[in-house]
C-alpha positions as CSV (number, residue, x, y, z in Angstrom):
1,M,-51.8,81.4,-58.9
2,Q,-55.4,80.4,-58.2
3,T,-56.2,79.1,-54.7
4,K,-57.2,75.7,-56.0
5,D,-53.9,75.3,-57.9
6,K,-52.0,76.5,-54.8
7,I,-53.7,73.8,-52.8
8,L,-52.9,71.1,-55.4
9,L,-49.3,72.1,-55.6
10,A,-48.9,72.2,-51.9
11,F,-50.4,68.7,-51.6
12,K,-48.2,67.4,-54.4
13,D,-45.1,68.6,-52.5
14,L,-46.4,67.4,-49.1
15,S,-47.2,63.9,-50.6
16,Q,-43.6,63.6,-51.9
17,E,-42.4,63.8,-48.3
18,K,-45.2,61.8,-46.6
19,G,-47.0,59.8,-49.2
20,F,-50.7,60.3,-50.0
21,Y,-52.0,58.3,-47.1
22,D,-50.0,60.0,-44.3
23,A,-50.4,63.6,-45.6
24,T,-53.1,65.3,-43.6
25,V,-55.4,68.1,-44.5
26,D,-54.1,70.0,-41.4
27,E,-50.6,69.8,-42.8
28,L,-51.9,70.8,-46.2
29,A,-53.5,73.9,-44.7
30,L,-50.2,74.9,-43.2
31,R,-48.3,74.2,-46.3
32,S,-50.6,75.9,-48.7
33,R,-51.3,78.8,-46.2
34,V,-55.0,78.5,-46.6
35,S,-57.5,77.4,-44.0
36,K,-59.0,73.9,-43.9
37,R,-62.4,75.6,-44.6
38,T,-61.0,77.0,-47.8
39,I,-59.6,73.6,-48.8
40,Y,-63.0,72.0,-48.3
41,R,-64.6,74.8,-50.3
42,Y,-62.6,73.5,-53.3
43,F,-62.5,69.8,-52.5
44,N,-65.0,67.5,-50.8
45,S,-62.3,65.1,-49.4
46,K,-58.6,64.3,-49.3
47,E,-59.3,61.6,-51.9
48,E,-60.7,64.2,-54.3
49,I,-57.4,66.2,-53.9
50,I,-55.4,63.0,-54.6
51,E,-57.5,62.3,-57.7
52,E,-57.1,65.8,-59.0
53,V,-53.3,65.7,-58.4
54,M,-53.1,62.3,-60.3
55,F,-55.4,63.5,-63.1
56,K,-53.2,66.5,-63.7
57,F,-50.1,64.4,-63.7
58,I,-51.6,61.9,-66.1
59,K,-53.0,64.6,-68.4
60,E,-49.6,66.5,-68.6
61,T,-47.8,63.2,-69.3
62,E,-50.4,62.2,-71.9
63,Q,-50.0,65.5,-73.8
64,A,-46.2,65.2,-73.8
65,I,-46.3,61.6,-75.1
66,D,-49.0,62.2,-77.6
67,G,-47.0,65.1,-79.0
68,V,-44.1,62.8,-79.6
69,L,-46.2,59.9,-81.0
70,N,-48.0,62.3,-83.4
71,S,-44.7,63.8,-84.7
72,S,-43.0,62.9,-87.9
73,E,-39.9,61.7,-86.3
74,Q,-38.5,58.2,-86.9
75,A,-39.6,55.4,-84.5
76,P,-36.3,55.1,-82.6
77,D,-36.3,58.8,-82.0
78,K,-39.9,58.7,-80.7
79,I,-39.0,55.9,-78.3
80,A,-35.9,57.8,-77.0
81,K,-38.0,61.0,-76.5
82,I,-40.8,59.1,-74.7
83,I,-38.3,57.5,-72.4
84,R,-36.9,60.9,-71.6
85,I,-40.3,62.3,-71.0
86,L,-41.3,59.4,-68.7
87,S,-38.0,59.6,-66.8
88,E,-38.3,63.4,-66.3
89,R,-42.0,63.1,-65.2
90,L,-41.2,60.2,-62.8
91,K,-38.0,61.9,-61.5
92,G,-38.4,62.5,-57.8
93,L,-41.7,60.7,-57.6
94,N,-41.8,59.0,-54.2
95,P,-42.6,55.3,-54.6
96,R,-44.7,55.6,-51.4
97,V,-47.1,57.8,-53.3
98,L,-47.7,55.0,-55.8
99,R,-47.9,52.4,-53.0
100,D,-50.5,54.5,-51.2
101,L,-52.6,54.7,-54.4
102,Q,-52.4,51.0,-54.8
103,R,-53.2,50.1,-51.2
104,H,-55.6,52.9,-50.0
105,Y,-57.0,54.4,-53.2
106,P,-57.6,51.5,-55.6
107,I,-60.1,53.3,-57.8
108,I,-57.5,56.0,-58.5
109,W,-54.8,53.3,-59.0
110,E,-56.9,51.6,-61.5
111,K,-57.1,54.8,-63.5
112,V,-53.3,55.0,-63.5
113,E,-53.2,51.4,-64.7
114,Q,-55.6,52.1,-67.5
115,F,-53.6,55.1,-68.6
116,R,-50.4,53.1,-68.6
117,A,-52.0,50.3,-70.6
118,G,-53.5,52.6,-73.1
119,K,-50.4,54.6,-73.7
120,L,-48.1,51.6,-73.9
121,K,-50.4,49.9,-76.4
122,R,-50.5,53.0,-78.6
123,M,-46.8,53.5,-78.3
124,V,-45.8,49.9,-79.2
125,T,-48.3,49.7,-82.1
126,I,-47.1,53.0,-83.6
127,V,-43.5,52.2,-83.2
128,I,-43.8,48.6,-84.6
129,E,-46.0,49.8,-87.6
130,E,-43.6,52.6,-88.4
131,G,-40.6,50.3,-88.0
132,K,-42.1,47.8,-90.4
133,E,-41.7,50.2,-93.3
134,G,-38.8,48.9,-95.4
135,S,-38.1,46.2,-92.9
136,S,-38.8,42.5,-92.4
137,N,-39.8,43.1,-88.8
138,S,-42.4,40.5,-87.9
139,I,-43.1,41.5,-84.2
140,N,-46.7,41.0,-83.3
141,P,-47.9,44.3,-81.7
142,T,-50.3,42.4,-79.3
143,V,-47.5,40.2,-78.0
144,A,-45.1,43.2,-77.7
145,T,-47.7,45.3,-75.8
146,A,-48.6,42.5,-73.5
147,S,-45.0,41.7,-72.7
148,L,-44.1,45.4,-72.1
149,L,-47.2,46.0,-70.0
150,A,-46.6,42.9,-67.8
151,T,-43.0,44.0,-67.3
152,V,-44.0,47.6,-66.4
153,R,-46.6,46.3,-64.0
154,A,-44.1,44.0,-62.3
155,V,-41.2,46.4,-62.1
156,V,-42.7,49.9,-62.1
157,N,-44.7,48.7,-59.2
158,P,-44.6,50.4,-55.8
159,T,-43.8,47.3,-53.8
160,F,-41.1,46.1,-56.2
161,M,-39.5,49.6,-56.3
162,I,-39.5,50.0,-52.5
163,D,-38.2,46.5,-51.9
164,N,-35.4,47.0,-54.4
165,N,-34.6,50.6,-53.5
166,L,-35.5,51.9,-57.0
167,T,-37.0,55.2,-58.0
168,P,-39.7,55.2,-60.6
169,E,-37.3,56.9,-63.0
170,E,-34.7,54.1,-62.5
171,A,-37.4,51.4,-62.9
172,I,-38.8,52.7,-66.2
173,Q,-35.3,53.4,-67.6
174,N,-34.2,49.8,-66.9
175,V,-37.4,48.3,-68.2
176,M,-37.2,50.2,-71.4
177,H,-33.5,49.5,-71.9
178,I,-34.0,45.8,-71.5
179,F,-37.1,45.8,-73.7
180,L,-35.4,47.7,-76.5
181,Y,-31.9,46.2,-76.4
182,G,-32.3,43.0,-74.5
183,L,-29.9,41.8,-71.8
184,T,-26.9,41.7,-74.0
185,G,-27.6,44.6,-76.3
186,A,-26.7,42.4,-79.2
187,K,-29.2,41.9,-82.1
188,R,-30.0,38.3,-82.8
189,E,-32.3,36.7,-85.4
190,F,-34.7,34.0,-84.0
């Protein structure tokens, strides 16, 4: 494993325990078994390390989701796979990490928000358009996207998750279940 990757992996593990804000470069040096000088050879600041960890997380998540969205599977199967991908990617993610991004690293948090908005819009649009084939489904993709995005921002939100003792995995699973099946799970015509 390359030294830079070793540092990033060690920081990712350390941040799961302490959050991004409370993790120190001294602790990172111990955890990664490299000197602080070596860390600063690869990164100019702790914020740059955080940005790289989050960029890698976003990129890997994006590739997995795009693979599903570009597949020839039916819309319901795509949704199920995307929910599994998101659940797996968010499993074990400490909500403090997200809270730290939101509070202390707003520029990085905004990139996370842009990613979420872009992926949700693409997912909803593709699923609705594919679902219309042979159906009388008249859901407006703009309304569906705005509704889902607002719900995700409210629930898969660091403060909400911490206040309600939810993991990111639990939060996204509940949001998607309610969004797809409603509160009762029964299909109704309006």
